[in-house]
C-alpha positions in Angstrom: 79.8 118.0 78.1 81.1 118.4 81.6 82.5 114.8 81.9 82.9 113.9 78.2 85.5 111.1 77.7 85.8 110.3 81.4 85.1 107.0 83.2 83.7 107.1 86.7 83.3 104.4 89.3 80.3 104.9 91.6 79.6 102.7 94.7 76.2 102.3 96.3 74.7 103.1 92.9 71.5 101.1 93.2 69.5 103.9 94.8 69.4 107.3 96.4 72.4 109.6 96.1 74.5 106.9 94.4 72.0 106.3 91.6 71.6 110.1 91.1 75.4 110.4 90.8 75.7 107.6 88.3 72.9 109.1 86.2 74.4 112.6 86.4 77.8 111.3 85.3 76.3 109.5 82.3 74.2 112.5 81.3 77.4 114.5 81.5 79.2 112.2 79.0 81.1 109.9 81.3 81.2 106.1 81.2 80.0 104.6 84.5 80.8 101.6 86.5 77.7 101.4 88.8 78.7 99.3 91.8 76.0 97.8 94.0 75.5 94.9 96.4 73.1 93.1 94.2 72.8 93.4 90.4 69.3 92.3 89.4 67.4 92.5 86.2 65.9 95.9 87.1 69.4 97.3 87.6 70.7 95.8 84.4 67.7 97.3 82.5 68.3 100.7 84.1 72.0 100.8 83.2 71.3 99.5 79.7 68.9 102.3 79.1 71.2 104.9 80.8 74.0 103.9 78.5 72.0 103.8 75.3 70.4 107.2 75.9 73.7 108.9 76.6 76.0 107.0 74.3 78.3 105.8 77.1 79.2 102.5 78.7 77.2 102.0 81.8 78.4 98.8 83.4 76.8 97.1 86.5 79.3 95.8 89.0 78.5 93.6 92.0 80.2 95.0 95.1 79.7 94.5 98.8 82.1 97.0 100.4 82.0 95.0 103.7 83.5 91.9 102.0 87.2 91.8 101.0 86.8 89.2 98.3 83.9 91.1 96.8 86.0 94.2 96.7 88.9 92.4 95.0 86.5 90.8 92.4 84.8 94.1 91.6 88.1 96.0 91.2 89.5 93.2 89.0 86.4 93.4 86.8 86.7 97.2 86.4 90.4 97.0 85.7 90.0 94.2 83.2 88.1 96.6 80.8 91.4 98.5 80.3 89.7 101.9 80.3 91.4 104.7 82.2 89.6 105.5 85.4 89.0 109.2 85.7 87.2 109.3 89.0 86.0 107.2 92.0 82.9 108.2 94.0 82.8 106.3 97.4 79.2 106.7 98.2 78.2 103.3 99.7 77.4 103.6 103.4 75.2 102.7 106.3 73.7 104.7 109.2 74.6 102.0 111.8 73.0 101.7 115.2 71.2 104.8 116.4 71.7 104.4 120.1 73.8 106.0 122.8 77.4 104.8 123.2 76.8 102.7 126.3 74.1 100.8 124.5 76.1 100.2 121.3 78.1 97.0 120.9 81.7 97.3 119.7 81.0 94.7 116.9 78.2 97.0 115.7 80.7 99.9 115.5 83.2 97.7 113.7 80.5 96.7 111.1 79.7 100.4 110.5 83.4 101.2 109.9 83.8 98.3 107.5 81.1 99.7 105.2 81.7 103.4 105.7 85.5 103.5 106.0 87.6 100.4 105.6 85.8 99.0 102.6 85.9 102.2 100.5 89.5 102.7 101.4 90.5 99.2 100.3 88.4 99.5 97.1 90.1 102.8 96.3 93.5 101.3 96.9 92.8 98.4 94.5 92.0 100.9 91.7 94.5 103.6 92.5 97.4 102.4 90.3 95.2 103.0 87.3 94.8 106.7 88.2 98.4 107.0 89.2 99.6 105.6 85.9 97.5 108.2 84.1 98.6 110.9 86.4 95.2 112.4 86.7 91.8 111.7 88.4 89.4 112.8 91.0 88.3 110.9 94.1 85.1 112.0 95.9 84.2 110.6 99.2 80.7 111.0 100.6 81.0 112.1 104.2 78.3 113.8 106.3 77.8 117.1 108.2 77.2 114.9 111.3 80.9 114.2 111.3 81.7 117.9 111.4 79.5 118.8 114.3 78.7 115.5 116.0 75.2 114.2 116.7 73.8 112.4 119.7 73.2 108.6 119.6 75.2 108.1 116.4 78.8 107.4 117.5 79.5 104.7 115.0 78.2 106.7 112.0 79.8 110.0 113.1 83.1 108.4 113.9 83.3 106.5 110.6 82.4 109.6 108.5 85.0 111.6 110.5 87.6 109.0 109.5 86.5 109.4 105.9 87.2 113.2 106.2 90.6 112.6 107.7 91.5 110.1 105.0 90.3 112.6 102.4 92.6 115.3 103.6 95.6 113.0 103.9 95.2 111.4 100.5 94.8 114.8 98.9 98.3 115.8 100.0 99.7 112.3 99.2 98.3 112.0 95.7 98.6 115.6 94.5 102.0 114.8 92.9 100.2 112.2 90.7 97.6 114.8 89.5 94.9 113.1 91.6 92.5 115.3 93.5 90.6 114.1 96.6 87.6 115.8 98.1 84.7 115.0 100.3 81.1 116.0 100.1 79.2 116.3 103.4 75.4 116.2 102.9 73.0 117.3 105.5 69.5 115.8 105.6 68.8 114.5 102.1 65.5 113.1 100.9 66.5 109.5 100.7 65.8 106.3 102.7 69.0 106.8 104.6 68.3 110.5 105.1 64.9 109.5 106.5 66.6 107.3 109.1 69.0 110.0 110.2 66.3 112.7 110.3 64.0 110.6 112.4 66.8 110.0 114.9 67.7 113.6 115.2 64.1 114.8 115.2 62.6 117.9 113.7 65.0 120.3 115.4 67.5 119.4 112.7 65.4 120.8 109.9 64.3 123.7 112.1 68.0 124.6 112.4 68.5 124.6 108.7 68.4 128.0 107.0 66.5 126.7 103.9 64.0 124.8 106.1 63.9 121.7 103.8 65.6 118.5 103.0 68.1 118.5 100.1 67.6 116.4 97.0 69.8 113.7 95.5 70.2 115.7 92.4 71.7 118.6 94.4 74.3 116.3 95.8 75.0 114.7 92.4 75.5 118.1 90.8 78.2 118.9 93.4 79.9 115.6 92.9 79.8 116.0 89.1 81.6 119.4 89.5 84.3 117.8 91.7 84.8 115.1 89.1 85.1 117.6 86.3 88.1 119.7 85.1 86.2 122.8 86.3 87.3 121.9 89.8 91.0 121.4 88.8 92.3 123.6 91.7 90.0 122.1 94.4 91.5 119.3 96.5 91.6 118.3 100.2 88.2 120.0 100.8 85.0 119.1 102.6 82.1 120.7 100.8 78.9 120.9 102.8 75.5 120.5 101.1 73.3 121.1 104.1 70.9 124.0 103.3 72.7 126.2 105.8 72.6 123.9 108.8 73.8 125.5 112.0 
C-alpha cells in the first residue's frame, strides 16, 4: 500500500479535510495520530474502528494549536510512543474575521495567526528531531489559494496562509539535507464547513471563475496529501500544489 509502514501526524482531524486525510492515511497502510481540540467518545469510536479495519494504530491526541501547553503535551504524547514519525500534516486552521482591514482588530489578526501559523510551526518544531534522527519524512502544510492571489475582506486569513507558504519554502531548503521534504497544498473552495464560510464571503463569482464550476471534495485534497506523504513524491519539495478546479 502507498503508505505501508509509515506513521503520520494529522492536525485538525476531527472533521472536514483533516478527517479525510486521517482516513486516507490509514486506508493506505499508515499509523495515524489524529490530533483534535476535543477528543470525545465519538472520536474515540471512529479511530478505534479506523484502526481495526485497516490493521494500523489510530491514536486520538488532544491538541489545541492556539495553546502552547497543549502543543507541548500533544507532542510529548506522540513522542512517548517511540514510533518513527514519517510525516506531519498541518491542517488545523480557522478562517478568522471576514471583514475589511479597517474594521478588523489587531488582536483578531493575532488569534488567526496563532492557529494558522505560529501553532503549527511550534508543533512541527517539537516533533522535528524525530524526523531528523531518522533522516527521512514529509511535512505537508495546508495553505490556501487565497494566499496566492489575495481576496477581499480576509486579511488575517490570507496573510497567515501566505506565511505558511513562506515557511514551507524555507523549511524545504533547510531540511533537505536531513531527507525531509516540505510541501504545501493550496485548496480552493472545498465542500466543508470552513469552505462554506469562505465561499459565502467571496460570493458566487468565485465558483463562476473556476474552470470545473464546482467545489472540490475533501477526498480530492486527501489524495493529494497522501501522494506527498508517500515515496512516490520523493523528488517533490518546496512546492505549493493548487487543488482549485482551475480557479482563475
